Structure formats: C-alpha cells, structure tokens
C-alpha positions as CSV (number, residue, x, y, z in Angstrom):
1,M,-6.2,1.6,-9.0
2,P,-8.6,1.9,-11.9
3,T,-7.5,2.5,-15.5
4,N,-9.2,3.1,-18.8
5,D,-7.8,2.6,-22.3
6,S,-8.6,6.1,-23.4
7,V,-7.7,7.9,-20.1
8,S,-4.3,8.5,-18.6
9,R,-4.9,7.7,-14.9
10,R,-1.8,9.4,-13.7
11,G,-2.9,12.5,-15.5
12,M,-6.5,12.0,-14.2
13,L,-5.2,11.9,-10.6
14,R,-3.1,15.0,-11.1
15,G,-5.7,16.9,-13.0
16,A,-9.0,18.5,-12.1
17,L,-11.0,15.3,-12.3
18,G,-10.9,15.0,-16.1
19,V,-14.4,15.7,-17.4
20,A,-15.5,17.5,-14.2
21,G,-14.8,21.1,-13.2
22,L,-13.8,22.2,-9.7
23,T,-15.3,25.1,-7.9
24,A,-13.9,26.8,-4.9
25,T,-16.9,26.1,-2.7
26,G,-17.7,23.2,-0.5
27,V,-19.1,22.2,2.8
28,I,-16.6,22.9,5.6
29,A,-16.3,20.0,8.1
30,P,-16.9,20.9,11.7
31,A,-13.8,21.0,13.9
32,A,-14.7,17.6,15.4
33,S,-15.8,15.4,12.5
34,S,-17.9,13.2,14.9
35,P,-21.2,13.2,16.8
36,A,-21.5,16.1,19.2
37,A,-20.0,15.2,22.5
38,S,-21.7,15.8,25.8
39,A,-21.6,19.4,26.9
40,A,-21.1,18.2,30.5
41,L,-18.1,16.1,29.6
42,I,-16.5,18.9,27.7
43,S,-17.2,21.4,30.5
44,R,-15.5,19.0,33.0
45,G,-12.5,18.5,30.7
46,R,-13.3,14.8,30.4
47,P,-12.1,12.7,27.4
48,V,-14.5,12.4,24.4
49,I,-14.6,9.7,21.7
50,T,-14.1,11.5,18.5
51,H,-14.2,9.0,15.6
52,G,-16.2,6.1,16.8
53,I,-15.2,2.6,17.7
54,Q,-14.1,-0.4,15.7
55,A,-13.4,-4.1,16.2
56,G,-11.1,-6.2,14.1
57,D,-9.3,-9.5,13.4
58,V,-11.9,-11.5,15.3
59,T,-11.3,-15.2,16.0
60,S,-13.1,-17.8,18.1
61,N,-11.7,-16.4,21.4
62,S,-10.2,-13.0,20.6
63,A,-10.7,-9.6,19.0
64,V,-9.1,-6.1,18.8
65,V,-11.1,-3.0,19.8
66,W,-10.1,0.5,18.6
67,T,-11.1,4.1,19.4
68,R,-9.8,7.7,19.4
69,S,-9.9,10.3,22.1
70,D,-9.8,14.1,21.9
71,R,-7.1,14.2,24.7
72,P,-5.1,11.9,26.9
73,A,-7.4,9.2,28.2
74,R,-7.4,5.7,29.7
75,M,-9.2,3.2,27.4
76,F,-11.4,0.5,28.9
77,V,-13.4,-2.2,27.1
78,Q,-16.3,-3.9,28.8
79,V,-17.8,-7.2,27.6
80,P,-20.9,-8.2,29.6
81,G,-20.6,-11.7,31.0
82,V,-16.8,-11.7,30.2
83,G,-15.2,-8.9,32.0
84,T,-13.5,-5.4,31.8
85,Y,-10.3,-4.9,29.9
86,R,-8.1,-2.0,31.1
87,G,-6.3,-0.7,28.1
88,P,-3.5,1.8,27.4
89,V,-3.4,5.6,28.0
90,L,-4.1,7.2,24.6
91,T,-1.7,10.1,24.0
92,G,-0.6,12.4,21.2
93,K,2.1,10.0,20.3
94,S,-0.5,7.9,18.5
95,D,-2.8,10.8,17.6
96,F,-4.9,9.8,20.7
97,T,-5.8,6.4,19.0
98,G,-5.5,3.1,20.8
99,R,-6.6,-0.5,20.9
100,V,-7.2,-3.2,23.4
101,Q,-6.7,-6.9,22.6
102,L,-9.7,-8.9,24.0
103,T,-8.9,-12.5,24.9
104,G,-10.8,-15.3,26.6
105,L,-14.0,-14.6,24.6
106,P,-16.7,-17.3,24.2
107,A,-16.7,-18.9,20.7
108,G,-19.6,-18.5,18.3
109,E,-21.3,-15.7,20.2
110,A,-22.7,-12.2,19.3
111,L,-21.1,-10.1,22.0
112,D,-22.0,-6.5,22.9
113,Y,-19.0,-4.5,24.0
114,R,-18.6,-1.0,25.4
115,V,-15.6,1.3,25.0
116,V,-15.1,3.8,27.9
117,L,-12.7,6.7,27.9
118,A,-11.7,7.7,31.4
119,D,-9.1,10.1,32.8
120,P,-5.5,8.9,32.3
121,D,-5.0,7.9,35.9
122,A,-8.4,6.2,36.3
123,H,-8.6,2.6,37.6
124,R,-12.3,2.3,36.9
125,P,-14.2,2.7,33.6
126,V,-16.0,6.0,34.3
127,G,-16.4,8.4,31.4
128,E,-17.8,8.7,27.9
129,R,-18.8,5.4,26.4
130,A,-19.8,3.9,23.0
131,D,-21.4,0.6,22.3
132,G,-20.5,-1.9,19.6
133,L,-21.1,-5.5,18.5
134,L,-18.8,-8.3,17.4
135,R,-19.3,-12.0,16.6
136,T,-16.7,-14.5,17.5
137,A,-16.0,-17.5,15.2
138,A,-17.7,-20.7,16.1
139,R,-15.7,-23.9,16.9
140,R,-18.2,-26.0,15.0
141,P,-19.7,-25.3,11.6
142,K,-22.0,-22.3,11.7
143,D,-23.5,-20.1,9.0
144,I,-21.2,-17.2,8.0
145,R,-21.9,-14.0,6.2
146,F,-19.2,-11.4,5.4
147,L,-18.7,-8.5,3.0
148,W,-15.7,-7.1,1.1
149,S,-14.9,-4.0,-0.9
150,G,-12.3,-1.2,-1.1
151,D,-11.4,2.2,-2.5
152,Q,-12.7,5.2,-0.6
153,S,-12.6,9.0,-1.2
154,G,-10.7,8.6,-4.5
155,Q,-10.4,11.0,-7.4
156,G,-11.6,14.0,-5.4
157,W,-15.0,12.5,-4.6
158,G,-15.4,13.0,-0.9
159,R,-18.1,12.9,1.7
160,N,-21.2,14.4,0.1
161,P,-23.9,15.8,2.4
162,D,-26.5,15.4,-0.3
163,L,-25.9,11.7,-0.2
164,G,-25.5,11.4,3.5
165,G,-21.8,11.1,3.3
166,F,-20.7,7.6,2.2
167,P,-24.2,6.1,1.4
168,I,-23.0,2.6,0.7
169,Y,-22.4,1.8,4.4
170,R,-26.1,1.9,5.1
171,P,-27.1,-1.1,2.9
172,M,-23.9,-2.8,4.0
173,L,-25.0,-2.5,7.7
174,K,-28.5,-3.8,6.8
175,R,-26.9,-7.0,5.5
176,D,-25.8,-7.7,9.1
177,P,-22.5,-9.3,8.3
178,H,-20.2,-11.1,10.7
179,F,-17.3,-9.1,9.5
180,F,-16.0,-6.9,6.6
181,L,-12.9,-7.4,4.5
182,H,-11.4,-4.1,3.5
183,S,-9.4,-4.7,0.4
184,G,-7.3,-1.5,0.6
185,D,-7.2,2.1,-0.6
186,S,-8.8,3.0,2.7
187,I,-7.8,6.6,2.0
188,Y,-6.5,8.4,-1.1
189,A,-3.5,10.2,0.3
190,D,-2.6,11.4,-3.1
191,N,-6.0,12.7,-4.1
192,P,-7.0,16.1,-2.5
193,I,-10.6,17.0,-2.0
194,T,-10.6,20.7,-2.8
195,G,-14.1,21.8,-3.7
196,D,-17.5,21.1,-5.3
197,V,-17.5,19.5,-8.7
198,A,-19.6,20.7,-11.6
199,L,-20.8,17.7,-13.6
200,A,-21.4,17.6,-17.3
201,D,-25.2,17.6,-16.9
202,G,-25.2,20.7,-14.8
203,R,-25.5,19.0,-11.4
204,I,-23.1,19.9,-8.6
205,Y,-21.3,17.2,-6.6
206,R,-20.8,18.8,-3.1
207,N,-17.8,17.8,-1.0
208,V,-17.4,18.2,2.7
209,L,-14.0,20.0,3.0
210,D,-11.3,19.7,5.5
211,E,-7.8,21.3,5.7
212,S,-6.2,17.8,6.0
213,K,-7.5,16.9,2.5
214,S,-6.6,20.1,0.7
215,H,-3.3,18.8,-0.5
216,V,-1.4,15.5,-1.0
217,A,-0.4,13.8,2.2
218,E,3.3,14.0,3.0
219,T,3.7,14.5,6.7
220,L,2.5,12.2,9.4
221,A,-0.2,14.7,10.3
222,D,-1.4,14.8,6.7
223,F,-1.8,11.0,6.6
224,R,-3.6,11.0,10.0
225,G,-5.9,13.7,8.8
226,A,-6.9,11.7,5.7
227,H,-8.0,8.8,8.0
228,R,-9.9,11.2,10.3
229,Y,-11.7,12.7,7.3
230,N,-13.2,9.3,6.3
231,L,-14.1,8.5,9.8
232,G,-16.0,11.7,10.0
233,D,-18.8,10.0,8.2
234,E,-21.7,8.9,10.4
235,A,-22.7,5.9,8.3
236,M,-19.2,4.5,8.2
237,R,-18.8,4.8,12.0
238,A,-22.2,3.2,12.5
239,F,-21.2,0.3,10.3
240,L,-17.8,-0.2,11.9
241,A,-19.3,-0.1,15.4
242,R,-21.3,-3.2,14.6
243,T,-19.1,-4.9,12.0
244,P,-15.6,-6.1,12.8
245,M,-13.1,-5.3,10.0
246,V,-10.1,-7.2,8.5
247,S,-7.8,-4.5,7.2
248,Q,-5.5,-4.5,4.2
249,W,-3.7,-1.8,2.4
250,D,-2.9,-1.0,-1.3
251,D,-1.2,1.9,-3.0
252,H,-3.3,5.0,-2.1
253,E,-2.6,4.8,1.6
254,V,0.8,6.1,0.5
255,S,0.8,7.3,-3.2
256,N,-0.5,6.1,-6.6
257,N,1.1,2.9,-7.9
258,W,4.0,3.1,-5.5
259,Y,6.7,0.4,-5.2
260,P,9.7,0.1,-2.8
261,G,12.6,2.4,-3.6
262,E,10.6,4.6,-5.9
263,I,11.5,8.3,-6.3
264,L,8.3,10.2,-7.2
265,D,8.2,12.4,-10.3
266,D,5.1,14.2,-9.1
267,E,5.5,17.9,-8.8
268,R,2.9,18.1,-6.1
269,Y,5.3,16.5,-3.6
270,T,8.2,18.1,-1.8
271,E,9.2,14.8,-0.3
272,K,9.7,12.5,-3.2
273,D,11.4,9.5,-1.5
274,I,8.6,6.8,-1.3
275,E,10.4,5.1,1.6
276,V,10.0,8.2,3.8
277,L,6.4,8.6,2.8
278,K,5.7,4.9,3.4
279,R,7.0,5.0,6.9
280,R,4.7,7.9,7.8
281,A,1.8,6.4,5.9
282,Y,2.1,3.0,7.6
283,Q,2.2,4.6,11.0
284,A,-1.0,6.6,10.4
285,W,-2.7,3.6,8.7
286,A,-1.8,1.3,11.6
287,E,-2.9,3.8,14.2
288,Y,-6.4,4.0,12.6
289,Q,-7.0,0.3,12.0
290,P,-8.3,-2.3,14.5
291,L,-5.1,-4.4,14.1
292,S,-3.6,-6.7,16.6
293,P,-0.6,-5.3,18.5
294,R,1.6,-8.0,16.9
295,T,0.6,-6.9,13.4
296,V,1.4,-3.3,14.2
297,R,4.7,-4.1,16.0
298,E,6.1,-6.4,13.3
299,H,4.9,-4.2,10.4
300,Q,3.6,-7.3,8.7
301,I,0.2,-6.8,7.0
302,Y,0.0,-10.2,5.5
303,R,-1.5,-12.7,7.9
304,K,-4.1,-15.4,8.4
305,V,-7.3,-14.9,10.2
306,S,-9.2,-18.1,11.1
307,Y,-13.0,-17.8,11.4
308,G,-14.0,-21.3,12.5
309,P,-13.8,-24.7,10.7
310,L,-15.5,-23.4,7.5
311,L,-13.2,-20.4,6.8
312,D,-9.6,-19.2,6.8
313,I,-8.7,-15.8,5.4
314,F,-5.3,-15.1,3.9
315,I,-4.6,-11.4,3.8
316,L,-2.0,-10.5,1.2
317,D,0.3,-7.4,1.0
318,M,0.9,-6.9,-2.7
319,R,2.6,-3.6,-2.1
320,T,5.4,-3.6,0.5
321,Y,7.6,-6.4,-0.9
322,R,6.9,-6.1,-4.7
323,D,9.6,-5.5,-7.3
324,S,9.7,-2.3,-9.4
325,N,6.9,-1.6,-11.8
326,T,8.3,-2.6,-15.3
327,P,6.7,-3.5,-18.6
328,G,6.5,-7.1,-17.1
329,Q,8.3,-8.9,-19.9
330,E,11.0,-10.6,-17.7
331,K,11.6,-14.2,-18.8
332,G,12.7,-17.2,-16.8
333,G,11.2,-20.2,-15.0
334,I,8.3,-19.9,-12.6
335,S,9.6,-19.1,-9.1
336,P,8.5,-17.8,-5.7
337,D,11.2,-15.2,-5.8
338,G,10.6,-11.5,-6.2
339,G,7.4,-10.7,-7.9
340,I,4.5,-8.8,-6.4
341,L,4.6,-10.6,-3.0
342,G,8.3,-11.1,-2.3
343,T,9.8,-14.5,-1.7
344,E,9.0,-14.8,2.0
345,Q,5.3,-13.9,1.6
346,A,4.8,-16.2,-1.4
347,R,6.3,-19.2,0.5
348,W,4.2,-18.2,3.6
349,L,1.0,-18.2,1.5
350,V,1.6,-21.7,0.0
351,R,2.7,-23.1,3.3
352,E,-0.3,-21.8,5.3
353,L,-2.8,-22.8,2.6
354,D,-1.3,-26.3,2.8
355,R,-1.7,-26.4,6.6
356,S,-5.2,-25.0,6.6
357,K,-7.9,-27.4,7.8
358,A,-10.7,-24.9,6.9
359,T,-13.2,-25.9,4.3
360,W,-12.8,-22.6,2.4
361,K,-9.6,-20.6,1.9
362,V,-10.2,-17.0,0.9
363,I,-7.2,-15.2,-0.5
364,Q,-7.8,-11.5,0.1
365,A,-5.7,-9.9,-2.6
366,D,-5.3,-6.1,-2.9
367,M,-5.1,-6.4,-6.7
368,P,-6.6,-8.8,-9.3
369,I,-4.5,-11.5,-11.0
370,G,-5.7,-11.5,-14.6
371,L,-6.7,-7.9,-15.3
372,I,-4.3,-5.6,-17.0
373,V,-3.6,-2.6,-14.8
374,P,-1.0,-0.3,-16.5
375,D,1.3,2.3,-14.8
376,G,2.1,4.4,-17.8
377,D,4.3,2.2,-20.0
378,N,4.8,-0.2,-17.1
379,I,2.6,-2.7,-15.3
380,E,1.0,-2.0,-11.9
381,A,-0.5,-5.4,-11.1
382,V,0.4,-8.9,-12.3
383,A,-0.9,-9.4,-15.9
384,Q,0.9,-7.6,-18.7
385,G,-1.3,-8.4,-21.7
386,R,1.0,-10.9,-23.5
387,A,-0.6,-14.3,-24.0
388,G,1.4,-17.5,-23.5
389,R,3.9,-18.5,-20.9
390,P,4.1,-16.5,-17.7
391,L,6.3,-13.4,-17.8
392,G,7.3,-10.8,-15.2
393,R,5.2,-11.1,-12.0
394,E,3.1,-13.8,-13.6
395,R,5.9,-16.2,-12.9
396,Q,5.4,-15.9,-9.1
397,I,1.6,-16.3,-9.4
398,A,2.2,-19.4,-11.6
399,W,4.4,-20.9,-8.9
400,I,1.7,-20.3,-6.3
401,L,-1.1,-21.8,-8.4
402,R,1.1,-24.8,-9.3
403,E,1.9,-25.4,-5.7
404,I,-1.8,-25.2,-4.7
405,K,-2.5,-27.9,-7.2
406,R,0.5,-30.0,-6.3
407,R,-0.3,-29.9,-2.6
408,K,-4.0,-30.7,-3.3
409,V,-5.3,-27.6,-1.6
410,K,-9.0,-27.4,-2.4
411,N,-11.6,-24.6,-2.2
412,T,-9.5,-21.5,-2.7
413,V,-11.3,-18.3,-3.7
414,W,-9.7,-15.0,-4.6
415,L,-11.4,-11.7,-3.5
416,T,-10.2,-8.3,-4.5
417,A,-11.1,-4.7,-5.3
418,D,-8.7,-2.0,-6.8
419,V,-10.2,-1.5,-10.3
420,H,-13.3,0.4,-9.3
421,Y,-16.0,-1.9,-10.8
422,T,-17.4,-5.3,-10.0
423,A,-16.8,-8.5,-11.8
424,A,-16.6,-12.3,-11.6
425,H,-13.7,-14.1,-13.3
426,H,-13.3,-17.9,-13.8
427,Y,-9.8,-19.1,-14.3
428,D,-9.4,-22.4,-16.2
429,P,-6.2,-24.2,-17.4
430,A,-8.1,-25.4,-20.5
431,R,-8.1,-21.7,-21.7
432,A,-4.7,-20.8,-20.4
433,G,-1.2,-20.3,-21.7
434,F,0.1,-21.8,-18.4
435,S,-2.0,-24.8,-17.5
436,D,-0.5,-26.4,-14.4
437,F,-3.2,-25.3,-11.9
438,D,-6.7,-26.2,-10.8
439,P,-9.6,-24.0,-11.9
440,F,-10.6,-21.2,-9.5
441,W,-12.8,-18.1,-9.1
442,E,-11.8,-14.5,-8.5
443,F,-14.4,-11.9,-7.5
444,V,-13.9,-8.2,-7.8
445,S,-16.0,-5.5,-6.0
446,G,-15.6,-1.8,-5.4
447,P,-15.4,1.1,-5.1
448,L,-16.9,2.0,-1.7
449,H,-16.9,5.7,-2.6
450,A,-14.7,6.9,-5.4
451,G,-14.6,7.4,-9.2
452,A,-15.9,4.4,-11.1
453,F,-13.8,3.0,-14.0
454,G,-13.5,0.0,-16.2
455,P,-13.8,-2.6,-17.3
456,N,-10.1,-3.5,-17.8
457,K,-8.9,-6.1,-20.4
458,L,-8.0,-9.6,-19.3
459,D,-4.7,-11.4,-19.9
460,S,-5.1,-15.0,-21.1
461,T,-2.0,-16.5,-19.4
462,F,-4.1,-18.1,-16.6
463,G,-7.2,-18.6,-18.7
464,P,-9.6,-16.1,-17.1
465,K,-13.2,-15.6,-18.4
466,E,-15.3,-12.6,-17.6
467,V,-18.5,-14.3,-16.4
468,F,-20.1,-11.0,-15.1
469,V,-19.2,-7.4,-15.1
470,A,-20.9,-4.1,-14.0
471,A,-19.0,-1.0,-14.9
472,P,-19.8,2.7,-15.8
473,P,-20.1,4.0,-19.3
474,A,-17.3,6.5,-18.8
475,A,-14.1,6.8,-16.7
476,N,-14.2,8.5,-13.3
477,T,-18.0,8.4,-13.0
478,S,-19.0,10.2,-9.8
479,P,-20.7,8.4,-6.9
480,L,-23.9,10.3,-7.8
481,E,-24.3,7.8,-10.7
482,G,-24.5,4.8,-8.4
483,Y,-21.6,2.7,-9.8
484,Q,-20.4,1.8,-6.3
485,F,-20.2,-1.8,-5.3
486,F,-19.6,-4.3,-2.5
487,G,-19.5,-8.1,-2.4
488,E,-21.1,-10.5,0.0
489,V,-20.3,-14.1,0.8
490,E,-22.5,-16.6,2.6
491,I,-21.2,-20.0,3.8
492,D,-23.9,-22.5,4.7
493,A,-23.0,-24.6,7.7
494,H,-25.0,-27.6,6.6
495,S,-24.2,-27.8,2.9
496,Q,-20.9,-25.9,3.1
497,D,-21.8,-24.1,0.0
498,F,-20.0,-20.8,-0.7
499,T,-22.4,-18.2,-2.3
500,V,-21.1,-14.9,-3.7
501,Y,-23.3,-11.9,-4.3
502,L,-22.1,-8.8,-6.2
503,R,-24.2,-5.9,-4.8
504,D,-24.7,-2.3,-5.9
505,I,-24.8,0.9,-3.9
506,K,-28.3,0.2,-2.6
507,G,-27.5,-3.4,-1.7
508,K,-29.3,-5.0,-4.7
509,S,-27.8,-8.3,-5.8
510,L,-26.7,-7.9,-9.5
511,W,-25.3,-11.4,-9.8
512,S,-24.6,-14.4,-7.7
513,K,-22.8,-17.7,-7.8
514,T,-22.8,-20.7,-5.5
515,L,-19.7,-22.8,-5.3
516,R,-19.7,-26.4,-3.9
517,S,-17.0,-27.6,-1.7
518,A,-14.7,-30.2,-3.0
C-alpha cells in the first residue's frame, strides 16, 4: 500500500479521496459486465461465459484454465492437437466459476485453447465458447518475456469509460508476453467506488459504478462482486485471454494493512474480526484466479513455478503468516522465525532456492524490502527506518539473504509492486548496516490502475540505493495523469542476460537494466 510523508494513508482510504471531491453521479455498469452474449443462447437457456477466460501457473507440460458461467454449466477445454478436457460442473457454490487442470501439454509451444460451456449433463463440448492462448515452458533454453505489476481499482479510481476502462492492459497485450506476474492487490475490497470525482483542475474522473463496489467488502458476495467488477473491463479480459497469469495476493484483497488476528478499528465495518473477513476474501480470490486445484485446496499461496531451465519463480505470501504490525524495533539475533513470512515459508524459500537448477531465480514479493511503509505508528512492510543492525522483521530477511550467500545461490532478483510507483533498487553490503549477503537488485512497478503515490524513503540496513524512480508530484494522483506502470523482463536464451524494462501506462520504456548471469 502506498504512503506519503505528508498524507495519512489510513485517513486517505477512509476519506473522500483527499484532494478530490466525490459527486453522486457515475456510469452504471450493465447487469452483465461482459461482452453481450448470443441472443440465441440466451433464448435457449444455454450457459454464457460472463467474465472471460484465463490461464495460469503454466509449466512445460501443464496449465490451469479458468472461466465463469451465468448459470450451472459443464466446463470443457479443447487444445487442438492435444485433446479435450472435460471439467467440472460450475455451480452457485463457487459463484459459477471453475477451472480445469491441463496436463500432457507439449513443451515450448504456443497453444491455442478453447473454453466451452455446455449444459450440466453434457458429455460433448457443445455450447458457448471463447478462445485463448498460452505458451508452455521450454525444456531447453528459449527466449522468455514476462510482465509484472499490481494494484488495481484502488483509492476509488475505478473503470473509467473515457479511458476505455483499465487502459494499461492494451500496451501490456502489445508486448506479447509469455505470462504476467500479478503482485497482489488484485482488488481493493476496502475502497468503495461511489461516484465521479471532481479533480482540482476542473476535470471529472468518471467511474463505472456497480452495487458490489458501493461499500467495503464484508460478505462473500461482496468480495466476489469486487472481482467481477474488475473483470468487467474488456481490455483486462482480452489481455488475460492471451496471457497466462501467476497470481499473488497482498492486503487489499481483504482489508488495508491487515495481519493475522487483527480486530479492525474501522467504523465502516460491522464485521471487525480479520480472520472472518480473510476466510471470505480468500475463498472469493481463489475462485477468481487461475490457480491449481492443489493451491486452492491447501490454501497455500506461496509456491514455485518453473518456466524452463532459465527461470524459476518463487511466489511469496507476505500477508497470511506475518507477525503483528509493530514499530519494528524488536531486537535479537537474525532468525527465520516469525517475521513477515512465518518460519515455515522462510525455510521453504531458502530450501527451494538452494535446490533450484534454473539460471535465474525470481522472488515475487508482494512488498518491497528496503522501502519504509508505515501503518500509522507501526510498520507495514519490512524496513522501519532505523539504520544499523536488523531489527523487527528485518531479522528474518537478513537470515534469508545470509543463507542465499552461504549456500552460494546465484542470480536472484526481487520483483514487487505495492507502493504505487516504479523504481529500481540495488542492494550492496558495502553500504549496509548488515553486510553478510551478496549484492542483488529489487525492481518495483505499479499501479495497474489506482492512485499513484511515492516515492517512499529507503532504510539503509541492507544498503539499498535508488538507481531509478518515477513517481507523481502529489499523493493519490488519478490514473488520468498517467502515473501507472508495469515492468517487463526479457531473458535471452543465448547470452542468458536478464533485462528489465520499467514501462509507463503507454508501454514506453522509462529505464532499463541488463543483468549478466553469474
């Protein structure tokens, strides 16, 4: 979540968008926030695809495909040259969402696939269909391009018809990536979208309105509605149909800056127990992501996705297992215990990094390491602003960095979003209060479509240097101003170089850096 030295972000989230004024008008979303379905299908009472299709967690031989129906339906997925996969019956129990695990796919191929919704008792794929594209990982070195970003529909900035909804997805699609890493805050459950916004210069930011986004999300239906609101955007659906996603969550899928066991002091909520809200939020989030059945079943977001010999991706969950938000001054030796990841996840990360045979190891973190992200008088992320030895959650990160060095794990890169601007940070023990680690890079990019903030201050404990930053001149700048960002990575199969591009809302590269493999 973004912050600004002169702005109370908790007050910003509860208030009327700070410098902006709300009006009671807006563009009302149609009952079905999706392309118009075939009149013939509707007249026959046949199932209709309501919110597009997605693929996710693609490997060399497998993928997950997702869709949503308007009524009970049997889901099929067809892959030409491979076969037809008969999936589950989609019912109201999952809000008519469902997924099919595709196995036995050929490696290193661009595969067209087709999702078909048939009647629940159907044995053949006859019904409405939608086409998508996914690319399986290669077994031998092959060029890779992928994108990352996060933070969508935050601070009351929703789908804007004057911008074509969420405009950033159009240049992202033009980059033709193999996949997209979503760094979290896929919805803002705690940020209602309640009307048009009058900007300081007299312009009006128009929002598409929907009843599901008129209040904070508390019920399962509320959380589901927030996900449907975002997927009502045509550009987003077009992007996801042709770009598999690796999903991660952060705080706003539930509530701002939440931690386990928290009791909310926010007067907007009637349900203040974060554990109750989290259970509902996780169910809705999992229903609307192209996650593997195992990930959903085990409620374990952190995982490794292998994308061929050049790349392993380690998706972290810096929310579910964290300790309470405090001022971050706890002393003691460096340790895997507690912290922002929890003991089991911290040990898993080090163990799997050590086992990885991939050239590059991307650590997909939902929060940055060295940026100070306050939560009132407490600390929301890792850094707490006190130079010198690691304190608080820094002790766990110090243990991870030390173990990476001790085990001689090479070519680790950290990618994140969360703070609503884009930046490149280089961490070097020569500048650090704690120096028992190898130098590494952290790249920040976002938001996809939310208020822009920053830049935040850096904590010197791990020796970060701000090599590049692009941020707005004021807190909570609207998407109309263009301070929306995504990152891109290209891995060259021949040289094994890892090149990062930080791109703006139109896809223009603002800065780039090529890393050589060790």
